[in-house]
N, C-alpha and C positions, 0 to 999 in steps of 0.2 A: 443069494444072502443068507440062507438057511444054513448052510452046511458050515462049519468050521473046523478049521486044520491048526493040530498044533504046528510051531517054530521049530523046525530044527537048526536052524542058519541062524539062529539067535546069539550071538556071542559077545564079549566086551570089546566096545570100539578098538581100547586101548591096543589090544592084539592087532590090529587091523588099521594100524595108524598109518600107513602109505597104501592102503587100497582103497578102491573109489567103494562109497558106501551110503545108504539113507537110512536116515534114524528116525524113527516115530517115537516120544515120549507121549503116555495117556496120563501121565499124573494120576495116575487111581482111576480113572473113569471107566468100567464096566461097558460103557453101553455104544459105544462106537466101535466100528469098526475099519480096517484097511485093506485095501485091493491093490496090489502091483501087477499090473502084467497079466491079470485074471487069477488072481489068486489071492486069497482071503488072508488075510491073520487078525486074530484080534487078541485083548487085553489078556486071558489065559494062559496065551504063547510069551508072554513077554516075560524079559528077566528084568527086575527092579523095573518095570513098568516101560522100560523101554526096547522096541522092534528094531534091531540091527539085521538088516543083509547086507551084505558083504561081496564084494569081487563085481557088482555090478560096474556096466559100463555103457556109453551113448544111450538113448533115448529109452524112457520108460513111463508108459502111465501107471499113474498113481492117483489113488480115489481113497476118498474116506466117508463113510457114512454115520447116521449115529439111527440107533438101533433101538425104536419104543418097543413098551411093555407087550405086546401086541405080536412083536418080530419083525415089524414094518420096517423098512430102512426106506431113510432119506438122506442124499447126498448131501455134504456140507463145502466140499471140495473137489477138485478134478483139474491134473494138471499133466503137462508132458516133462516130467524131470530129465534133462541133459547131463552126465556126471561124468566128468575128465578126471583123467589118472588125478590121486591122493584126495581129490574134493570130497565132499560130508553134505549132503543135504539133509537137515533137520528139522522136523515138523511136530509140534507142540501144541496138541491137544489138549486145550484147559476147559475148566469146570463149563463154562458157558458155552460149550459149544465153537467157540473161534480156534482159529488154529493160524500161530506163529509160524513163520519160515526162517532159518537163517542156512546159510553157505558158507564154508568154511574150506581149504584147504592147505597141505601139508608141505605145498612144493615151498622153496626159497622164497621167490617173489611175493609174494601175499600170502597172508593169513584171510583177516575177516576183508573182505573187498574193498579198495577204495578207489576213488576216482583218479584218473589220469590228471597229469600233474597241468597246469594251465598252460603250459610251454608246448606237449602235446595235442592237448585238446585245442591251442588257437589254431596249431595245422590242419586238425580235421574241419575246425570251423570255418577256414580259409576256402578249404577245398571245397567244400562242400559251396559258400559263397561266389568264388570266382567263378562257377561253371554260367554258360550264359543259356537262360530259362528255366521253364520251372522244372520242362518235365528233364532236366539234365541235375539241376538241384533236389531233386525226387530222387535219382536213380543213386547219388553220391551220399545224400542222408542214407538211404536206406542201407544202402553196402557198411555205412558206418554203425550203425544202429544194429545189423545184422551179425557184427564182427564181434565172437563171443570172448575175444581177448582184449576186447574196451569196456572200460565200465566208465560210467559218467552218473555224475549229482543231477540230482533234479533240474539245480539250477541252468545244469550244462545242458541238458536236451531242449530245455524251455528255449536256448536259445539257438541251437539248432533248427527246431520247428519251427520257430516266430518264420526263417527264411523262406518257410512254404506255405504259401495260401489258398490252397484247395482244403476244406474243410477236411472228405473223402481222408484226401492222402495225411493231413495233419493225426484221424483218426488212426492210422494203419501207422504212421510211425509212433506215435503213443503207445500202440500194442506192442510195436516191433522192440522200444525201448525197455518196457518194463526187466523185463530179464536180466539186462546190463546198470538196472541203477539199482547205486550200494546205499541209498536211503530210502528205499521202497515205503516208509514208513509218511513220508513227505510229497507222493505221488500224486496225490490228491490236489495240491497245488495247480498242478499242471492243466484241470480242470479248464480253468479260464480259458486256457486255450483254444478253446471248441465254444462255437458260437451258438449252437442251439441245446436244447434240452435231451433231444435223442440220442445225439451224437457224445452229451454225458453222459446221457443211462447204458449208453452200447460200449463206451467204455468201460465205466463201471463194472458193469455185468462179465465181463472178459476179464476184469481184476479181480473180482470176486471169485471167480470158479477157476482163475489160474493162480491166486493164494489166497492166502487164511480171508476168513468168512466172521470175524468177529460180529454180533448181530446188531451192538447199539452201538462200536466206537469206528467203521471205515465211515466214508463216504458213501450215503446209499438214496437214492432219490425217490421217492413214490412215483410210482406210475404216470401218465398224463391222461387227462378224464378221457380222452378217447380212446386211448387203450382201455382203461378201467373199466368205461360203458360195455364195451363189447363182452367186456369178461364178466360184468353185472348179467344183461339182458342175457348172455347163454347158460347163466345158471336160474337167471328169471323164466325162462321160456322152457326147463322142465318139467315134466308132466306131474309126478306127485314128488314127495317128500323125500325119498328114498334118490331119488334120480336130483334132486339137488342138492343134497350131501353127498352125494356123490362127485357132484362136478364141482363143488366151493373147497371139498379136499383136493383134487385134483388143482385146484387154484393155488391153495394155500400149498400146498406138494411142491411145488416147483421153485424151486430156489434161487430163481432170476427173477421169479416176481417181486416188487417192492411195495408196501401200502403205509398209506396212513391209515392212523386207528381209526378215523373217520370213513374209510373205505372199505377197509374190516368190516365196522357196523354194518355199513350196507349191506354188503353180500351176506352174513351171518342172520341177519335181519330176515333174509329168503325161507330161513329153514327156522322149521316149529322143532318143538322138541326140545327138552331141556336138557337132557345129555348130549342129542346134535350138536348144540350151540356151544356148551360146555364144550367136546370135542373140536370143533371147530376154534374157538378162541383160544385154549392152547395150541395146535396146530400152527393160528396165523403169529403166535409170538417170533417166531426168526423171520419173520417178513414184513415188523413193522420198522419205518423209520424213525419214530415222532414216540419213545419208549417213553417220554416225559407222561401223556398220553392215555397209559396202557389205562388207566382207571376206568375210561368209560366203557371197556369191554364188559362189566359187575353190572351195568344198565340193561347188558342182553338176557340176564338170568333174572329169575322171581323166584327163587327158593333160596334160602338159607344156607344149607348144603351144600346145594353147588357153588354160592360164592366163594365158599369157605377151600370147598377144595380145588376152584380156580386160584385161589391165592396161597395157597400152599401149596400148588405148581409155579407159582410165578416165582415164590421164595426160595424155593428148594434146586432149582432150574436154572440157576444165574439174569432173573429175566429185570427181579427188584430193582430200580435203581437208586441211587441215593436220597432220591426223597419220595420214594415209594411209599405210600401211607393205602392200609387197606380200605378200602367207601364201601363194604359191602352193609354196615349198621348203619341203617338209619335213625337220628333220634324222633322221640315220640313227638307227637304231635303238641302244639300251644293248649289244645283242648286236653287232650291226655295227661301233660305234665300237671296244668293248674286242678285236676283232679285230684290228683296225687298228690300236690304239692300244700292243698286244703287240707285233706285228712291225715297229715303229718301235722300239718300247722294246729290243729284244732285240738290233739292233745293235751290233756291237763298237764301232765307230769313229762319233766325230761328226760325219764329213764324208758318211756310211753315211747315219749318222740323219737329218742333215741335206736329204740327198736323196730318201730315203721320204716326209720331211715335204714337199716341194715337191709332190712327186708324190701325195700324200692331197690337197693344196690346189687342185693345177692341173687335178685331177679337174673336169669340167662336170656330173658324176653324182656326185660326192660335198657334202653339204649338212650342216653344225655349227652347233650352238648355241655361243655364245659362251667358253662353258662349256669345253664340251669343243676346240675352238679354245687353249684356254688350257692343258690337261693335254697337250694335244702339244707346243705350241710351252716349255712347263718343262723338257722332257727335256732342251733345247738347252742350255748353258751361255754360249756367247757373244752378247753382248749386238748385233750385225752380223747374227748369224744369224736372231736370235732377231726382229730390224727388219724384215729380207729376209720372212719368215715369214708376220708380223701385216698387210704389207702385201697379199701372197698373199691371204692369207684371207679378205680383206672381202670379195672376190665369193661368197665361198660361206656368207654367215654367216647365218642366219633370224632372228637377233635384233638388227641392227643396233643399233638402240635402247642396247643393253649392249654392244657395241664398246670404249667406253673401260674398261671392265674390263681390259683387256689391257697399259693402261697400267702397271701394278703389276710387268709381270714384265722393267721395264727399270731402271736403277740412276741411269743418267742422266737428267738435264730435257733434254737436246740431243736423247737419244734420244726420247724421249715430243713433244720440240716435231715433229721432223721426222716422226714418224706422223700426229701430228693434223694437221699442215698437207699431207700426201699426202694424208688421203680427204678434205681440206676443199677440195681443190684439184683431184682425180680424180673427185672423186663427189658435190661441192657438197655432203658433209655434214656440218652445223652442230651 
């Protein structure tokens, strides 16, 4: 994966509107590679962020890799793409590493694929249902879902698969149907056709490797306790830190391994060394199924610099969800706060109180809850002084979601509006 090739075959799609083609949109991402039939393409060879390979026919092996800063590659997508005359497969690599797929055709019969009509589907359904015995039904269902000219909605596939009793056969049919489904975004709705979690995991792994790989939005299930305990024991049984790190790295580098944050924490806890834990925490983010709990990873790190490094990585690589809050800072203890509060309170003059409060909020080592900040600012009577201190304190507050509780320190609406405008403008705080 270290060698890069230029792309001499990339041209505008419109020129080849009637040829088979594969188009990959990098969306400005330079950290991804495309491999088609063993040949590597990268962002530098794209035209307007697009790689277009024309005059393809038949089946082709397509993979997408993410390249880290050390030049190591991690596979995000792998599929066999079948192209018919006039058909285009379009892959879009998004900022967070997710990959979406669309298929279009220039043929007169259809543009975007549409499911077969109710009349046509009824004929297919009756043909399967009228077979005598499960074996014959399975054979007809397999033939229908393996027909490249048949396109189904998720609901239509459900009706066919429900005619089959065997769990293993249902898994086979659902895998087979994926390429023919026109509303693949709804495919996860079919998972309830499978009774066991093992079958659901198998199907989900197939879909993940076949199609797109959005780390946060597709249906993903953390591995079961038995499988996890085997992986955990394998890492734990390694003789030294380097071997444990290598085993844990391999676990998180496997794109089909999915974990809860709790499982990730257990594995990383087996490895010592702040830098080692930081490296593993970053690597695990692609494999986490409950990103809303990602804040728990910070408990693995002891230094402020490592926590801030992880926070920066999460925010700048698409892993920060809507409710993500950096938990790396801890508010001072009650004893520490009471000592600081008494020191400010005992100042005789207003300006000495104000200067002591400024010093407290200016220190990069002091972190407060909103309630602690409220108590300190309340020692000042001047509206202007209170406003200055509230602005200054924002960087040091660990529970910024509660910041607006400070607004009751101000009598005038003008002061409240000014403070609100300040945090919106300077911190993009909504």
